[in-house]
N, C-alpha and C positions, 0 to 999 in steps of 0.2 A: 256473449262469452259463449265459450265452447261447452261449459257448464247448463246454460240456456238452452243453447241446442241440443244438446242430449233429453233435459228434460222435454222441450217441445216436442220431439220423436216421439219419448216413453207418453206424454198424454195424448197425441194424436192416435195413436194406437191404441191406448184406451176408451178415447172417445168414440170412437169408429168413423164409420163414413158418415153417420147422422148426426153428428156432435161437432164441435169445433173448440179450436184452441186460439185463444187470442194472446200474442206475445208482444207486451210494451216494450218496446227498446227505444231509449229519447236520443241516443248518440248517434248521429248519421254514418260513422264509418260502422260501427257494430249494428246498425240495422242493415245497411245494405250488404253487410256479412250475413247476418240472419236471412235476409231475403234469398242468397245464395244457397244458402243451406237447405232450406226450404221446399226449393224448387221439386214441382211434383208432387207436393204432402197439398191437396189441393182442400182439407180441415184444418189449416192453419194459417192462420190471418195474422202480420205483422202488422203491427200499429206504432207509426215513427212519434210516438208521446209518452211521456211521463205520467205515473198517477200522485194525485197528490189530493189535499182536501179541499181546494177550490180550482177552478180553470183561472190558469198564470202563466206570465212567461217566465221562467227562469235561465238561469246561468250556470251552466255545468264546466267541469275540468276534465278533458279525457286523461284518465292515469295508464293508457297504454293496456295493451290486451285486452281481456272484457271487462273492465274497470271505470267508472268514471262516478261523479258525485258532483252536486250542488257546492258552490264554491263562489264566497263574492266578487272575487277577481276572476270567476272562470269566463272562457271567450267563445264558448259554444252555447249558441241562443235554443231554449226547448221548450217546446207546449206541453204545459203539464194539463190534465183533465182530472175528474174523477170519475171512480168506477161506476159510482150512481149515474152520470150524465151518460155515460158512454153504454151503458147496459139501457139506459133508454132512447139514445140517439140510434143505437142499432136495433131497436124491437130485439131485443136479448129477450126469450122467453123464459129460461132455464138458467140457472149458473148451479153448477154440482160442485165446483172446486175453486180455490184462490190461492195459490202460491206465489209468495212475497219474498227475495231476499233483494232489498234496494237501498243498500248504501246507510242505513239510519233512519230513511224516511218512511218505513214500515206504518209508525201508528199516524202520522196525516194522510197517508195513501187508505187506511181502513177506516178514518174521520169521513173521509170523500166515499166509504161504502157502507154507510149506516144502513142505507134503506134496500138495498141489493141484501145484505147480511141476514137482515131481518125479515126480507120477504121470503128468500131462497132458503136460507140457512144452510149455506154451502159448508162441504168439508173445506179447512184452512190449515194452513202449512206456512207460518210467517215467522222469518230469521228474526231472532232477540238478539243476537250476540253484536251489534255494533252497539249498542249501546248500554250499561251495565243497567241503568232505573227501565229499561224496556222489558227484563226479565219479569218484573212484576206489572208494569204500566201496561204491555200489550195483553195478558191473561186478564186483568181487572176491567178494561175497556172492552175487550170481547163478550166476557160474562156478562157486562153491562148493558149490551145490546140483547144478547139473547142468553138470559140465564141458564135454560136448559142445557146448553153444550155443556160435553166433557172436555176437559182441558188437558192434557200431559204436554211438558216440556222431553224433548229426546234430543242427543247430540248424535245424528247418523252419519257424521264425516269423520272421517282419519286424521286428526291433529293431536296428538296425544300429549292429553295434559294443557289442552287448552280449549275454550269454550265455542272455539268457530265452528260454525255449522249449527248451533242449537237452533232449534225449532220449537216454534207452540204449535202442538197439532190442536184442532179442535173438530168436534163432530155430535151431532145428535145421538 
């Protein structure tokens, strides 16, 4: 999505030439747009997979624009991996920051990142507005992994009277 592209560029600038941004995009159409958008940015790596709590194949529906979601009647076959497996397979030596806005699949993705979070204690920005129970389940889960995290909720997007855009932020 355009938001994802803007985030990639922002984080690429923050990471600098010695850092890397890994942008996961499971939908081929959006992934191909992402590849076009990041041409010339050597420190952004586009990954045509989704993240979850285990390696598996899932079926997605493309909602148009920048949106998609896992759906039992989805027609797009997508490979899912875990953040822990990806970090290990890529030999990533340090993880500073994880941002997730993945249409309600955030808790599963966090379950697949337990080792990464315990090991590196990265700053986190995790969307919680997709499911009402995520407002308490996600902070509790993160605190159970790294009890010393400071955690706060923030809605940093302009949607008057709505919780759209609300994220849990965590840091040591």
